[in-house]
Residue, then its C-alpha position, 0 to 999 in steps of 0.5 A: m288259237l287266233k293271234a291277237k291283232r297287233s296295233p298299227k305302227i308308225i316308225y320314225l327314223s331319227t336320232f333319239p334320246p338319250r343321244e344328245c341331239g336337237i332332232a332326237t329331242f324333236t322326235a321324242d316330243l313328236t312321238t309323245a304328242m302322237d301317242d297322246l293323240l292316237g295311242p294305244a290304237i296306233e303305236s309309235c316306234i323308233t328306228a334310231v340312228n347311231i353315230d357309228d358302229i360302236s357307240r350305243y345308247k340305253y334306248p327306251r323300249k319304243v326303239i325297235f331298230q338301230i342304224d349305224q349312220f355310216s353303214r349304207q347296208e344297214y339302211i337297206d337291211t332295216a328297210e327290208k325288216i320294216n317291209a316284213m312287218e305287216d303292222v307298220k303302216l307308215v315311216n316318218i323320216q326326220h331329215e337333217f343332213g348331218i345325221f345320215g351318212g353319204d354325200h349330203g346324207s344320201y344313204i337315206i336314199s338307199f333306205l327309201d329305195a328299199l322301203k315298200k311302206p308309205s313314207v313322209v320326210t320332215f326336212h329340218s334344214v332347207l338350204p338354198l340351192q348350192g350345187e347339183d349334188l345337193c339338189g339331186a339328193v334333196r330332189s331324190i328324197a322328195e320324189k321317193a317319199n309320199g309326202v314332205t313336211v317343212m316347218t316354215r313357208l319360206s322352206r316350202e318356197i325354196l323347195v318349190r322354186e329352187y329344187g322343183i318339188p311340186g308344191e302340192k306335195i309339201s305340207v307346212i307344219p311348224h316346230g312344236i312347242h310345249s303347252i305351258p300356262y303363261t306366267s310372269s318371270v317373277k316366281p321362276k326367277s326367285a326359284l333360280h335365285f335371280s330375284n331383282k335381276v333382268v334375265l337374258l337367256t340363250f339356250g342350246f348346243l354351243s358351237r362357233g355358229k352360235g354367235i354368242e360372242y357378239v351378244i357379249e360384246a354388246l353388254p358392257k354399255v348395256a350393263k352400265d346402264h342396267p346393273e341388274l342385268i344377267y345373261i345366262i348361256l345354257g347348254v353343253t358344247h355340241p358333241n361333234v364340236l367337242k370331239e373335234e376341238g374340245e371346249a375351245y369355243r366356250n373357253s374363248l367366250i369365258k375369256k371375252v367375258r373376263d376381258l370385258g369385266l362382265s363376270s358379274h353379268v354373264n353365267f354359263y351353265n354347262e349342262y344338258v338340261t331336262l325339259d322341266e329345267l329348260l322350261q324353268f329357265l325360259r319362264a325366268a327369262d325376260i328376254y330370249i336371245s337367238p344369235s345364230l350366224n347362219p342366215n339359211q337356218a330353216v328353224s330353231g327349236t329354241l326360238s320356238y320354245a322361247m316364243g311359246s313360253g311368252r318371252t320377248v325375243i331378240s334374234t338375228p334374221f335367219a330364215q325362220a326368224k324372218e318369218i315369225v319374229t315380227p315387230e309385235v313379238g320381238i326385234l331382229v338385229d344384224f348379224r355380227d353387230p354388237g351395236s345392233y344388239a345393244d340398241a335392241l337391249a336398251k329399247l327393251l330394258n328401258d321399257p318394261s311394259l313394252r317388253e311384257q306386251l311383246g312376250k304376251n303377243a309371242y305367247f298368243r301367236t304361237r298357240n297353233m304350234t303346241w305339240e297337240n296341234v302339231a300332232i293333229e297336223y301330222s296325223k292328218l297328213f299321215s292319214k292321206f297315205s294310210r287307211d288304218i291311220a285315217e280310221v284311228s285319227a277320226r276316233k281321237k283319244i279322249p282325255r281323262i277327266n280332269l277337274s283341276h281347273m274347275f277347282h282352281l276357279t273355285d274359292s270358298f264362296g263359289i266358282i269365279q266367272f272369268s279367267r285371264l288365260s288360266l288365272p282366275a279373274v277374281s274381279s269378275g265375280y260369280t254367276l248362278d249359271d256357272n255355279a249350277r253347271a259346276l254343281i252338275v259336273a261335281c255330282l256326275y263325277y262323284g257318281e263316276l268315282g262311286r262306280a270305280v274300284k274302291a281306293v284311298s285316292l278315290d276317297k280323297q277325290k270324293s271328299d274334295l268333290l263333296k266340299r265343292i258340291v256343298i260350296y256350289l249348293r250354298f251359293i245357289e241358296f245365297v242367291m235365292q230371293e224371297e219371291g222365289i227367284f234366283y239372282n244370277y250375278v254376284g260381285s267380287d265382294r260377294t254381294i248381290d247387285v240387285e239393280l243389275n239382276k233386275k235389268e237382266n233376263l234371269d229365265d235361263a239361269n233359273g232354268r239351269v238351277i232347276w236342272a242342277l237341283g234335279v241332278v243333286a236330288a237324283s244322286d242317291f250316292l250323295p249324303d241325304s243332307v245334301r239331297d234334301k237341301a236341293v229338294s228344299l230349294f226346288k220347293k221354294r222355287i216351284e211354290k211361286y213359279k210361273m212358266p218362263e218365256s225363254p224356250r231354253s229355260v223351259a227345256f232346262y226345267i224339263k231336264g230338272i223335272c225328269l230327274l226330280l220325278n225319280k224322287t217324288r211326283e209331288i213337290a210343294g203341292k204340285d203334281m210334277e208329272k203335270e208340270l212336265i207335260a205342260h213344259c213339253d207342250r210349251l215346246v211343241s206349241l213353239y215348234r208348231g208356230v214356227s216350223s216349216k218344211d225347210w225350218q224344223w225348229f222352235e224359233n226363227y233363229l238358232t242361237y246358243s245351247n240350241a240342242v237342249l230343246p230337242e233333248a228336253l222333248i226326247l227326255g219328256y218322251q222317255r218319261t211320258g211315252n208321248s210319241e209326239y215329243l219323240d217325233i218333234g225331238k228327233k226332227t229338230l235334232d236332225f235339223l240342227m245336225r244338218q245346220t251344224f255339220l259342214d263337210g263332216m266337221y261340226a261347226p256350232i252356230g257363231q255367236d257373232g250374229w247367230h243364224h236367222k231363218t231368213g239371214e246368213r248363217r254365222y260361223f265365228d265366235q263359236q262357244p264351248e257351251d253350244v258344243s257341250a249342249m250338242v254332245c249331251a243331246l246326242a248322248t241322250a238321243y243315243s241312250i233313249v232312241g238308239g241309232d249309231i248315227y247319234k253315237k257317231s255324231m256325239h263323238e264327232v262333236f266332242n272332237w271339236f274340243l280336240g282340234d276338229n274345228c275350223l281352225k284345226q286347233v285344240v280348244y281343251d288345255r290338257t295341261t290345266g284341265g281348262c277349256y278355251d273360251g271360244v273359236g274366233e275368225g282366225y284365233i282362239n280365245l285363250n282365256q279359260g273361264a268357268e262357262s267354257t271349262v265346265s261346259y267341256l266337262l259336261a260334254r266329257l262326262a256325257v261321252a263317259s256315260q255312253k262308254l265310248 
């Protein structure tokens, strides 16, 4: 009997929870992110470093080996065990001098000498050159590893300039942060009983290098002017410090607080908090203070977390802080200078609007540091040294379908058009475009649940979905006019601005609603009353219908008609088969009038939702058997793929200028809507035409949402279920509006339909 093939493994050599250690927390977060990205196709395993040969921890199952940090022989023995494991493809060493035995942690060199697997070392501390012994240890580790990562550009410069390590061997991957929605501090303060307070926060292991005493000494004058101030010091004493001197440092800080009369303004929380508790404190903070006394500190996870939570920071100018704490996000203060802290605090406390803006800036500028994005960078680096990892990294783990944000944007009237970050912008009103898209998503997912195993939880989901289907359908009915046309824009007061709608081209919105009504009519798993309502609205539209000018609107009509033909050939006295042929012929006519050998397209430019045009002709072929529709559909889809796949990565046409036949192709302001259209078209092509290229390309296009884009950042927010509004030149638009979120869900459901 053949043994089942085991999943490839990446082993991380590090401390690991429940050991209380910053490196342990980092490794837990990194491996969780890697599992979300690559698991279960690639398994994360841990070799945990223990503090001695006696102390042990109740580790989770992913810890497969343990090493006494002071036993050189255990490093060698463990490396040889790893060598014997065929399924281990790479070892990542999380390096910090204090967690490995030997001079300057040199026992890790013995591990690398014995190791035969590819290895990548992550240097958490990068110190300026301080003698030949340190230089030799660092250089030896870097030489023996296949790759090196650091967390700041300055750390890379030190390794190159002072240690002579080749720059091409070093990758800069930032410290990860948790992806959480931006919030003000008001509600979190209330939950922690700090309402009406201005909260300052310092978090982390306590030790004499923390510098908290200088913050405390700055507070008397500041607290006099701002009696609402409270300074929270959160965290236990570092285990090594506790072993050597007990709570001497904490006690000295408590004494200083009492001597300065600050007992009502300073709170100590002597707790090793969970991640959820830490994030709660960070959300409640107005200002985060990072008072490290070590100018050579390469990175601070707590500073990264604070900025990632959207909190204004005050920090001493240690190595990482000098790089990321710019005047746009916070204030740098002098080491050991209470006056400098007092000035910075006064500036921020006297100007709440400035404080809020700096926090928002910090949030926006750290989105590339979320653990999802960090995992993408690590997977790409690991892929350089392992073909197995590279193959899996190219097939990203697809997130589960999550309609939470779509529901969050939906009220009793319809789906709200825009959001500010993840918060619905009610003042933006509603559009037919968005409600039609949301109706399609809700119906398709209702069908997915209907095919799932029966369960009470599924019945609840289906009930919730049906409520939204009724809301979106009712919105469509609301915007329909006597003349048979649907208006697109509805204000936040739920009234139609007739003049605005008359000024706009409504063709595309009317085309999308026909597509949506076709989806509802063809969904035999929906109640008859819902399906009949969709058919009734379609009849009213088709009675006074004239073929639109917009090619995309024509294409949307084709998609809707193909679905409606599953229900009936005749609607409102019109032969829908003939209507379908007329619309397909319209696209054929456009193609013949514009296309050339080098420009196989329907127009003289590529704009938005481009792929719906070839998709419509392929669907028309499926219904009519007209081979010309198929031929032109394939030619134009293949042409579009050539224009949008660049060096193996999908890059949709930029909406900051489009792509004109005789002009320069634009790359930025890439929109989820265009990506979604391409995913749906490729799914249709694969299901009707076949061909692995369409299946493979569909997956590659979908990966745009998951980080395979020009910024190498995720565009889909797994936390909220929302999708960011676009990819600009050097930035992600972090608003999660209806169009983007529902477009992502349409693409996700198209992928699900192909059972990839």
